[in-house]
C-alpha positions in Angstrom: 0.0 0.0 0.0 1.4 3.5 -1.0 0.6 6.7 0.8 2.1 10.2 0.3 3.8 12.2 3.0 5.5 15.6 2.9 9.1 16.0 3.8 10.4 19.6 3.4 7.4 20.3 1.3 8.0 17.4 -1.2 5.6 14.5 -1.7 7.3 11.3 -0.6 5.6 7.9 -1.0 5.5 5.8 2.2 5.4 2.1 1.6 3.4 0.2 4.1 4.1 -3.5 4.1 1.2 -5.9 3.9 1.3 -7.9 7.2 0.4 -11.0 5.2 3.8 -10.6 3.4 5.7 -11.2 6.6 7.4 -14.5 6.5 6.1 -17.0 9.0 8.5 -18.8 11.3 9.2 -22.4 10.3 6.9 -25.0 11.8 8.3 -27.4 14.3 8.8 -31.0 13.0 7.0 -34.0 14.5 7.8 -37.6 13.7 4.9 -40.0 14.0 5.4 -43.8 14.0 1.9 -45.4 13.7 1.1 -48.7 11.9 -2.6 -48.2 11.8 -3.4 -46.0 8.8 -6.7 -44.6 10.2 -5.1 -43.6 13.5 -2.1 -42.3 11.8 -4.2 -39.9 9.7 -6.2 -38.8 12.7 -3.2 -38.0 14.8 -1.4 -36.4 11.9 -4.3 -34.1 11.2 -4.5 -33.0 14.9 -0.8 -32.3 15.0 -1.0 -30.3 11.9 -3.9 -28.2 13.3 -1.6 -27.6 16.3 1.0 -26.2 14.0 3.4 -29.0 13.4 4.9 -30.3 10.1 4.3 -34.0 10.5 6.4 -36.8 9.0 4.5 -40.0 9.4 5.7 -43.6 8.9 4.4 -47.1 9.6 7.5 -49.1 10.6 10.4 -48.6 13.0 12.9 -49.0 10.1 11.2 -46.1 8.2 11.2 -44.1 11.4 14.9 -44.6 12.0 15.7 -43.5 8.4 13.3 -40.5 8.7 14.7 -39.4 12.0 18.2 -38.8 10.6 17.0 -36.5 7.8 15.9 -33.5 9.8 15.6 -31.9 13.2 12.5 -32.9 15.3 10.8 -31.2 18.2 8.6 -34.1 19.0 8.4 -37.9 18.4 5.3 -40.0 18.8 5.7 -43.8 18.8 2.9 -46.4 18.7 4.2 -49.8 19.7 1.7 -51.5 17.4 2.4 -54.9 15.9 6.2 -54.7 16.4 6.6 -53.5 20.0 10.2 -54.7 20.4 11.3 -52.8 17.3 9.4 -49.7 18.4 10.9 -49.8 21.9 14.4 -50.3 20.5 13.9 -47.3 18.2 12.8 -45.3 21.3 16.0 -46.4 23.1 18.2 -45.4 20.1 16.6 -42.0 19.9 17.1 -41.4 23.6 20.8 -42.4 23.4 21.4 -39.7 20.8 18.8 -36.9 21.6 16.8 -35.2 24.2 13.8 -34.7 21.9 10.5 -35.3 23.7 9.0 -38.8 23.0 5.4 -39.8 23.5 4.6 -43.5 23.5 1.2 -44.7 22.4 -0.4 -48.2 22.9 -3.7 -49.9 23.0 -5.2 -51.2 26.3 -5.0 -54.8 25.1 -1.3 -54.5 24.1 1.0 -56.2 26.6 3.3 -53.3 27.3 3.1 -51.3 30.5 3.9 -47.8 31.3 7.1 -48.6 33.2 8.5 -50.5 30.2 7.7 -47.6 27.8 9.2 -45.0 30.2 12.2 -47.2 30.8 12.9 -47.2 27.1 13.3 -43.4 27.2 9.7 -42.2 26.5 8.7 -39.0 28.4 5.0 -39.7 28.5 2.6 -42.5 27.8 -0.9 -42.5 26.1 -3.4 -45.3 25.8 -5.8 -45.7 22.9 -8.5 -44.6 22.3 -6.9 -41.1 22.8 -9.1 -38.2 23.7 -8.1 -35.4 21.3 -8.0 -32.9 24.2 -5.7 -35.2 26.2 -3.4 -35.6 23.1 -3.3 -31.8 22.6 -2.5 -31.2 26.3 0.3 -33.8 26.4 1.8 -32.7 23.1 1.8 -29.1 24.2 3.4 -29.9 27.6 6.2 -32.0 26.1 6.8 -29.6 23.2 7.2 -26.7 25.6 9.5 -28.7 27.9 11.6 -29.7 25.0 11.9 -26.2 23.6 12.9 -24.9 27.0 15.8 -27.4 27.1 16.8 -27.1 23.5 20.2 -25.9 22.7 20.7 -23.9 19.4 21.6 -26.3 16.7 25.0 -25.6 15.1 25.1 -25.2 11.3 28.9 -25.5 11.1 30.6 -28.5 12.8 34.4 -28.5 13.2 37.1 -30.8 14.5 40.7 -30.0 13.9 41.0 -29.4 10.2 37.6 -31.1 9.4 34.4 -29.0 8.8 30.9 -30.0 8.0 28.4 -27.4 6.9 25.0 -28.9 8.0 22.9 -26.4 6.0 24.8 -27.0 2.7 25.8 -30.7 3.4 29.3 -29.6 2.6 32.3 -31.5 4.1 35.9 -30.2 4.0 39.3 -31.4 5.0 41.3 -28.2 5.3 40.2 -26.3 2.2 39.4 -29.3 0.1 35.7 -30.1 -0.5 34.8 -33.8 -0.3 31.7 -35.3 -1.9 29.8 -37.6 0.5 27.1 -40.2 0.0 24.0 -39.8 2.2 25.3 -42.6 4.5 28.7 -41.0 4.8 27.2 -37.6 5.6 24.9 -39.0 8.3 27.8 -41.0 9.8 30.1 -38.0 9.9 27.4 -35.7 11.1 26.8 -37.9 14.1 30.4 -38.1 15.0 31.1 -34.4 14.5 28.2 -33.3 16.7 30.1 -34.7 19.6 33.8 -35.2 18.5 35.1 -36.2 21.9 32.6 -39.1 22.2 32.9 -42.7 21.1 29.7 -44.0 19.5 28.7 -47.6 19.7 27.8 -49.7 16.7 24.1 -49.6 17.8 24.2 -45.8 18.1 25.7 -45.5 14.6 23.0 -47.8 13.2 20.3 -45.4 14.3 21.5 -43.0 11.5 22.7 -45.4 8.8 21.3 -48.7 7.5 24.8 -50.3 7.0 28.1 -49.7 8.7 29.9 -51.0 5.6 28.1 -48.6 3.3 28.7 -45.6 5.7 32.4 -46.3 6.3 33.6 -48.0 3.2 35.4 -44.9 1.8 36.3 -43.3 5.1 40.1 -43.4 5.6 41.4 -44.5 9.0 42.9 -41.1 9.8 39.5 -39.5 9.6 37.6 -42.0 11.9 39.0 -44.3 14.5 37.6 -47.7 15.1 37.9 -48.3 18.9 38.1 -52.0 19.5 35.1 -53.5 21.3 33.6 -50.0 21.7 32.7 -48.2 18.5 33.7 -45.2 16.4 35.0 -41.7 17.0 36.8 -39.0 15.1 40.5 -39.5 14.8 42.6 -37.6 17.2 45.3 -36.3 14.9 45.5 -34.1 11.8 43.8 -35.4 8.7 45.9 -35.1 5.5 44.2 -38.0 3.8 40.5 -37.8 2.8 37.4 -39.6 1.8 37.2 -41.1 -1.6 35.1 -39.0 -3.9 31.9 -40.8 -4.6 
């Protein structure tokens, strides 16, 4: 919208920005693991109404792959027909992240609240779920998670290694190295906490195959700690990853 105003006697147009043109903040992401298609749609719609971008999957394997792709503010897991896999997925998330986790089950499913919370869930809901209860629990856990959330780094560094998370760009010194998706996820995990040694089980939460993720990674970039797991090498890296 344009309006005129006088400055020192001259007509000067004043541009007033349409409030609808203001860019909205990004929506928080929620990951929903639910094997029942009807319930999955119902929960997804409610979460979207609450303002979430929802990424829904039907198996624990899909959930594991989806979890590594983006940053989540909330995870909902229905134990469903594969409770052991769902509980293990919950444990794997908790080993790597503080994201709030809501566990969902049916009354007739033989999983109690203690087992769910012991796997790392923050709260427990039983079907059929009252929409008001779901909304209340989701809001509570989301707020708790956001209050504890540390700003996510976009540039990860370790000695002469750097990983630009926004651009998916990996460098050794000034040399850019092309990565496969598995290699990127593997290095991203290690570089988020370069002083830590990650177990095989923890690495498998972000990649489907250790061989695929590490096949072209030189020993001076990543150390294999016998009987323990993987960590970033502790000395300068003059070698590199094979370009793939």
